[in-house]
C-alpha positions as CSV (number, residue, x, y, z in Angstrom):
1,X,-111.5,59.2,-52.2
2,X,-108.2,60.7,-53.4
3,X,-107.4,62.0,-49.9
4,X,-107.9,58.6,-48.5
5,X,-105.5,57.0,-51.0
6,X,-102.9,59.7,-50.2
7,X,-103.3,59.0,-46.5
8,X,-102.8,55.3,-47.1
9,X,-99.6,55.9,-49.1
10,X,-98.2,58.2,-46.4
11,X,-99.0,55.6,-43.7
12,X,-97.3,52.9,-45.8
13,X,-94.2,55.0,-46.2
14,X,-94.1,55.6,-42.5
15,X,-94.5,51.9,-41.6
16,X,-91.7,51.0,-44.1
17,X,-89.5,53.6,-42.5
18,X,-90.1,52.1,-39.1
19,X,-89.4,48.6,-40.3
20,X,-86.2,49.7,-42.0
21,X,-85.2,51.6,-38.9
22,X,-85.9,48.6,-36.8
23,X,-83.9,46.3,-39.0
24,X,-81.1,48.8,-39.2
25,X,-80.9,48.8,-35.4
26,X,-81.0,45.0,-35.2
27,X,-78.1,44.6,-37.6
28,X,-76.0,47.5,-36.5
29,X,-72.7,46.8,-34.6
30,X,-70.4,49.0,-32.7
31,X,-66.7,48.5,-32.0
32,X,-66.3,48.3,-28.2
33,X,-62.8,46.9,-27.9
34,X,-59.9,45.3,-29.6
35,X,-58.4,41.8,-29.6
36,X,-54.7,42.6,-29.7
37,X,-51.5,40.5,-29.7
38,X,-48.3,41.7,-28.0
39,X,-45.5,42.4,-30.5
40,X,-47.7,41.7,-33.6
41,X,-50.3,44.3,-34.4
42,X,-51.1,42.7,-37.7
43,X,-53.1,40.1,-35.8
44,X,-55.2,42.7,-34.0
45,X,-59.0,42.7,-34.7
46,X,-62.1,44.6,-33.6
47,X,-64.5,43.4,-30.9
48,X,-68.0,44.3,-32.1
49,X,-71.2,44.8,-30.1
50,X,-74.6,44.2,-31.7
51,X,-76.1,47.3,-29.9
52,X,-78.8,45.2,-28.1
53,X,-79.8,44.7,-24.5
54,X,-79.4,41.9,-23.8
55,X,-76.9,41.4,-26.6
56,X,-73.6,40.0,-27.7
57,X,-70.1,41.2,-28.4
58,X,-67.8,39.2,-30.6
59,X,-64.2,39.4,-31.7
60,X,-61.6,37.0,-33.1
61,X,-57.8,36.9,-33.2
62,X,-56.6,34.6,-35.9
63,X,-53.1,33.1,-36.5
64,X,-51.6,32.5,-33.1
65,X,-48.9,30.0,-33.8
66,X,-48.0,26.9,-31.7
67,X,-44.4,25.7,-32.0
68,X,-42.5,22.7,-30.6
69,X,-39.3,20.9,-31.3
70,X,-38.3,17.2,-31.0
71,X,-34.5,16.9,-30.8
72,X,-32.9,14.2,-32.8
73,X,-31.8,11.1,-30.9
74,X,-29.7,8.1,-31.8
75,X,-28.1,5.5,-29.7
76,X,-26.0,2.3,-30.2
77,X,-25.4,-0.2,-27.4
78,X,-22.8,-2.9,-28.0
79,X,-22.9,-5.8,-25.7
80,X,-19.1,-6.1,-25.0
81,X,-15.8,-4.4,-25.5
82,X,-13.9,-7.4,-26.7
83,X,-14.3,-10.5,-28.8
84,X,-12.0,-13.3,-27.7
85,X,-11.8,-16.2,-30.1
86,X,-9.5,-18.1,-27.8
87,X,-6.8,-20.6,-28.9
88,X,-7.3,-21.3,-32.6
89,X,-7.0,-24.9,-33.8
90,X,-6.1,-25.7,-37.5
91,X,-9.2,-26.3,-39.7
92,X,-11.6,-25.5,-36.9
93,X,-13.7,-22.4,-37.1
94,X,-13.9,-20.2,-34.0
95,X,-16.8,-17.8,-33.7
96,X,-18.1,-15.1,-31.3
97,X,-20.9,-12.6,-31.4
98,X,-21.8,-9.1,-30.3
99,X,-25.4,-8.0,-29.7
100,X,-26.1,-4.4,-30.9
101,X,-29.1,-2.4,-29.9
102,X,-30.1,0.7,-31.9
103,X,-32.6,3.4,-30.8
104,X,-33.4,6.5,-32.8
105,X,-36.2,8.9,-33.9
106,X,-34.5,9.3,-37.3
107,X,-37.5,9.5,-39.6
108,X,-35.9,8.3,-42.8
109,X,-33.2,5.7,-42.2
110,X,-30.4,4.4,-40.1
111,X,-27.2,2.6,-41.4
112,X,-24.8,0.7,-39.2
113,X,-21.3,-0.1,-40.5
114,X,-18.4,-2.1,-39.3
115,X,-14.8,-1.7,-40.3
116,X,-11.7,-3.8,-39.6
117,X,-8.7,-1.7,-38.7
118,X,-6.1,-4.1,-40.0
119,X,-7.9,-6.1,-42.7
120,X,-7.3,-9.2,-40.8
121,X,-6.2,-10.6,-37.4
122,X,-2.7,-9.3,-37.2
123,X,0.3,-10.9,-35.4
124,X,1.3,-8.6,-32.5
125,X,5.0,-9.5,-32.9
126,X,5.1,-9.2,-36.7
127,X,2.4,-7.0,-38.4
128,X,3.2,-8.6,-41.8
129,X,1.6,-11.8,-40.6
130,X,-2.2,-11.8,-40.8
131,X,-5.0,-14.3,-40.4
132,X,-7.2,-13.5,-43.4
133,X,-8.2,-14.9,-46.8
134,X,-5.5,-12.9,-48.7
135,X,-2.6,-15.3,-49.4
136,X,-0.6,-12.4,-50.9
137,X,-0.1,-10.9,-47.5
138,X,1.9,-13.7,-45.9
139,X,1.6,-16.6,-48.3
140,X,-1.1,-18.3,-46.3
141,X,-4.8,-18.1,-46.9
142,X,-7.0,-18.5,-43.8
143,X,-10.5,-17.4,-43.0
144,X,-11.5,-14.2,-41.1
145,X,-15.1,-13.2,-41.6
146,X,-17.8,-10.8,-40.5
147,X,-21.5,-11.5,-40.7
148,X,-24.7,-10.1,-39.2
149,X,-28.2,-11.5,-38.5
150,X,-31.4,-9.6,-37.9
151,X,-33.0,-10.0,-34.5
152,X,-36.7,-9.2,-33.6
153,X,-37.1,-5.5,-34.0
154,X,-38.7,-3.2,-31.4
155,X,-40.2,-0.5,-33.7
156,X,-43.9,0.1,-33.5
157,X,-43.9,2.5,-36.5
158,X,-46.1,1.4,-39.4
159,X,-44.0,0.3,-42.4
160,X,-40.8,-0.3,-40.5
161,X,-38.4,-2.6,-42.2
162,X,-34.8,-3.7,-41.4
163,X,-32.1,-5.2,-43.4
164,X,-29.3,-6.9,-41.4
165,X,-28.7,-10.3,-42.9
166,X,-25.2,-9.9,-44.0
167,X,-23.8,-13.1,-45.4
168,X,-20.4,-14.3,-44.3
169,X,-17.9,-11.8,-45.8
170,X,-14.1,-12.4,-45.9
171,X,-12.2,-9.5,-44.4
172,X,-9.1,-8.6,-46.3
173,X,-9.1,-4.8,-46.1
174,X,-10.4,-1.9,-44.0
175,X,-13.5,-1.2,-46.2
176,X,-16.7,-0.5,-44.3
177,X,-19.3,-3.2,-44.4
178,X,-23.0,-2.3,-43.9
179,X,-24.3,-4.7,-41.2
180,X,-27.7,-3.1,-40.4
181,X,-30.1,-0.7,-41.9
182,X,-33.7,0.5,-41.3
183,X,-36.2,2.9,-42.8
184,X,-38.0,4.3,-39.8
185,X,-37.6,5.1,-36.1
186,X,-37.2,2.3,-33.5
187,X,-37.1,2.1,-29.8
188,X,-34.2,1.2,-27.5
189,X,-34.7,-2.1,-25.8
190,X,-31.7,-3.5,-24.0
191,X,-33.3,-6.9,-23.7
192,X,-33.8,-7.3,-27.5
193,X,-30.8,-6.5,-29.6
194,X,-31.6,-5.4,-33.2
195,X,-28.7,-7.1,-34.8
196,X,-26.2,-9.9,-33.9
197,X,-22.7,-9.2,-35.3
198,X,-20.6,-12.3,-35.8
199,X,-16.8,-12.7,-36.1
200,X,-15.2,-16.0,-37.1
201,X,-11.6,-17.1,-37.8
202,X,-10.1,-20.4,-39.1
203,X,-6.4,-21.1,-39.4
204,X,-4.4,-23.9,-41.1
205,X,-1.5,-25.9,-39.8
206,X,1.0,-23.4,-41.2
207,X,-0.4,-20.2,-39.5
208,X,2.4,-18.6,-37.6
209,X,2.2,-18.9,-33.8
210,X,1.7,-15.9,-31.5
211,X,-1.1,-13.5,-30.4
212,X,-3.3,-12.0,-33.1
213,X,-5.5,-8.9,-32.8
214,X,-7.7,-6.6,-34.8
215,X,-10.0,-3.7,-33.9
216,X,-13.4,-2.9,-35.2
217,X,-15.0,0.5,-35.7
218,X,-18.8,0.6,-35.7
219,X,-20.3,3.7,-37.3
220,X,-23.9,4.6,-37.2
221,X,-25.5,7.2,-39.5
222,X,-29.1,8.5,-39.2
223,X,-31.1,10.5,-41.7
224,X,-33.5,12.8,-39.8
């Protein structure tokens, strides 16, 4: 009876050893290659085989970076190179407009500014004579104004807003006037100006005769 028990114990041990050996073989793995990256050995990794027929070999390379760049773009298209108010008549306002189209991929904001060079329409024969609202210049107060009005925008970016309704502002100096601003990118669409810029002048019966001129600088600033 004792011998029989001993034989059973030995047989049990042998069976367990076979099972362990089988499982050990099933879960074993051998390195059969390397996944490597040129110029960066820190990303190299082993390719392991499960030592089975049929079987599998597996390896991974982690951390391959993908890069790209979008270059900043910004454009401003002004509809004409000149505003001609024509022959001015006393007490009658003369007006003219420019259409301005903005296109940009500036993610944060765009600001468009306008500045009079002379602070008024200046007499080409005598620069001390100006058509503007500042009577201290030549003793006569007239009107010379800038304004801007928003047009239908062409941005498809969620949350896009624009501010371009600048009320009539008397121009008496060369300070910059913000005439348009946005908070997100917008497309360029020549058929749909983003802002209409208006210039107006009105003289009185004492305004000195001759030709008058001014120049405007438009400055666009984008925050990318």
